[in-house]
C-alpha positions in Angstrom: 116.9 58.5 71.0 116.5 59.0 67.3 114.8 61.9 65.9 111.5 61.8 64.3 111.4 60.9 60.5 111.7 63.7 58.2 113.4 66.9 57.1 114.1 70.0 59.3 114.7 73.4 58.1 115.4 77.1 59.4 113.2 79.4 57.4 113.8 83.3 57.3 111.1 85.9 56.8 112.1 86.2 53.3 111.3 82.3 52.4 115.4 81.2 52.3 115.6 78.3 54.2 118.5 76.6 55.5 118.4 72.6 56.4 119.3 71.2 59.7 121.5 68.3 60.2 119.3 66.5 62.7 120.0 63.2 62.0 123.8 64.3 62.7 123.2 65.8 66.0 121.5 62.5 67.3 124.4 60.5 66.1 127.7 59.6 67.5 130.3 62.4 67.9 132.2 63.3 64.5 135.7 64.3 63.7 134.8 68.2 64.1 133.4 67.1 67.7 136.7 65.7 68.6 138.9 68.7 67.3 136.5 70.8 69.5 137.0 68.2 72.7 140.9 68.4 72.2 140.7 72.0 73.1 139.3 71.7 76.0 141.7 70.9 79.0 139.0 71.5 82.0 135.5 71.8 82.9 133.1 72.7 79.9 129.7 74.0 79.7 127.6 72.8 76.4 125.4 75.4 75.7 122.2 74.3 73.5 123.5 70.9 74.1 120.7 69.7 72.1 120.7 65.7 72.2 124.0 65.6 73.9 126.5 64.0 71.7 129.4 66.9 72.5 128.4 66.9 76.1 129.1 63.0 76.1 132.3 63.0 73.8 133.8 65.3 76.7 132.8 63.2 79.3 134.3 60.5 77.7 137.4 62.4 77.3 137.8 62.9 80.9 136.2 66.4 81.2 133.6 67.7 83.7 130.9 68.5 81.3 127.6 69.8 81.8 124.9 70.5 79.3 122.4 73.3 79.1 119.6 73.5 76.9 116.1 75.2 77.2 114.2 72.1 75.8 112.9 69.3 78.4 113.2 67.1 75.4 116.8 67.6 74.5 118.0 67.5 78.3 116.1 64.2 78.8 118.2 63.1 75.7 121.3 63.9 76.9 121.0 62.4 80.3 120.0 58.8 78.4 123.2 59.2 77.0 124.7 59.0 80.2 126.0 62.7 80.2 125.0 65.5 82.7 122.5 68.2 81.4 120.4 71.0 83.2 117.1 72.5 81.7 117.9 76.1 81.9 118.0 79.3 79.9 121.7 80.3 79.2 120.9 83.8 80.1 119.3 82.6 83.5 121.7 81.8 86.7 123.8 78.7 85.7 125.8 76.4 87.9 129.5 77.5 88.3 129.2 80.8 86.9 132.6 82.4 86.3 134.7 79.1 87.2 134.2 77.2 83.7 137.4 76.7 81.7 135.4 76.4 78.3 131.9 77.1 77.0 131.0 75.7 74.0 128.5 77.2 71.3 128.8 74.4 68.4 125.9 73.3 65.8 124.9 77.1 65.2 124.2 78.0 68.8 126.0 81.1 68.4 122.4 82.0 67.2 120.8 81.6 70.2 118.7 84.5 71.3 119.6 86.4 67.8 122.2 88.5 69.6 125.7 87.1 69.0 127.2 90.3 71.4 124.6 89.7 74.1 125.2 85.6 74.2 129.5 86.3 74.0 129.1 88.8 77.0 127.0 86.4 78.9 129.4 83.4 77.9 132.2 85.6 78.9 130.3 85.9 82.5 130.6 82.0 82.8 134.2 81.3 82.2 137.2 81.9 84.4 140.0 84.5 83.7 141.9 82.0 81.6 138.9 80.3 80.0 137.6 79.9 76.5 134.7 80.0 74.6 134.7 77.6 71.3 132.1 78.7 68.8 131.3 77.4 65.5 131.2 79.8 62.8 129.9 80.3 59.2 132.5 80.2 56.3 134.0 83.5 55.0 131.4 85.7 53.5 127.8 86.3 55.0 129.3 88.1 57.8 126.6 88.8 60.8 123.1 88.3 60.2 120.3 88.8 62.5 116.8 88.0 62.1 113.6 86.1 62.8 113.3 82.3 61.4 110.8 79.4 62.0 111.4 75.8 62.3 110.3 73.8 59.4 109.7 70.2 59.0 108.4 67.7 56.6 107.2 64.5 57.6 107.7 61.4 55.3 104.0 61.6 54.4 104.2 65.5 53.1 103.0 66.7 56.4 104.6 70.4 56.7 105.0 72.1 60.4 106.0 75.3 61.2 106.8 76.6 64.7 106.3 80.3 65.8 108.9 82.8 64.8 111.8 83.2 67.2 115.0 85.3 66.8 118.4 83.8 65.3 121.8 84.7 64.2 124.8 83.9 62.1 128.4 84.7 62.5 131.2 84.2 60.3 134.8 84.2 60.5 135.5 87.4 59.7 133.1 89.3 61.7 133.7 87.1 64.9 136.5 89.2 65.3 134.4 92.7 65.9 131.5 90.8 67.6 134.1 89.4 70.2 135.8 92.9 70.8 132.6 94.1 71.8 132.1 91.4 74.2 135.3 91.8 75.6 136.9 88.7 74.3 139.7 88.1 71.5 139.7 85.5 69.1 142.7 83.3 69.4 142.3 81.2 66.6 140.2 80.4 63.8 140.2 76.7 62.4 138.6 74.3 59.9 137.6 70.8 60.1 136.3 69.5 57.0 133.7 72.1 56.0 133.0 73.2 59.1 134.7 76.6 60.9 135.2 77.3 64.7 136.8 79.8 66.5 138.7 80.2 70.0 137.8 83.2 71.8 139.5 84.2 75.4 138.9 87.2 77.8 140.9 90.4 76.8 143.3 91.1 79.3 143.4 94.4 81.2 
């Protein structure tokens, strides 16, 4: 269940890169995870669940939780931990559409598809009228960034591998307000846990 040894980055077209905390994703739930789980009182959909530590934490807290990931490997890892996961694109048909109490976009998953507006609109379709979307954000400053990135890795032996380019995005604690509004959502709260930031969004009421 552990990642392949090495170092991983997301590399932008201009050469800037950001190291990915892959080992943390494969580890046990951490304090920030507990803070997110504490805000979930009903069935939760963990979008981009990866190896499933958040899906598992939700289940252990007594929540009905389902992980969703486009990677078959990630789904297998989540299931191996004893949690429930489906191999699906978030923009495809999903179980329980419109009935989830919470949708989670943690560990940078607001970047999925490279368009936070479209992703949040899709998540809005998945939750019920009183549901919430919990999203991890960038600290105040960079605003909204959209572009193409590659997944780059370097093995302990020094071998470097790069994926094909794909669309990605990042969203900070300031830009989330306008982005959410465009998707028919309101930011209820922005909170920090350690050095990480999160937003709690809910549907705008007619």
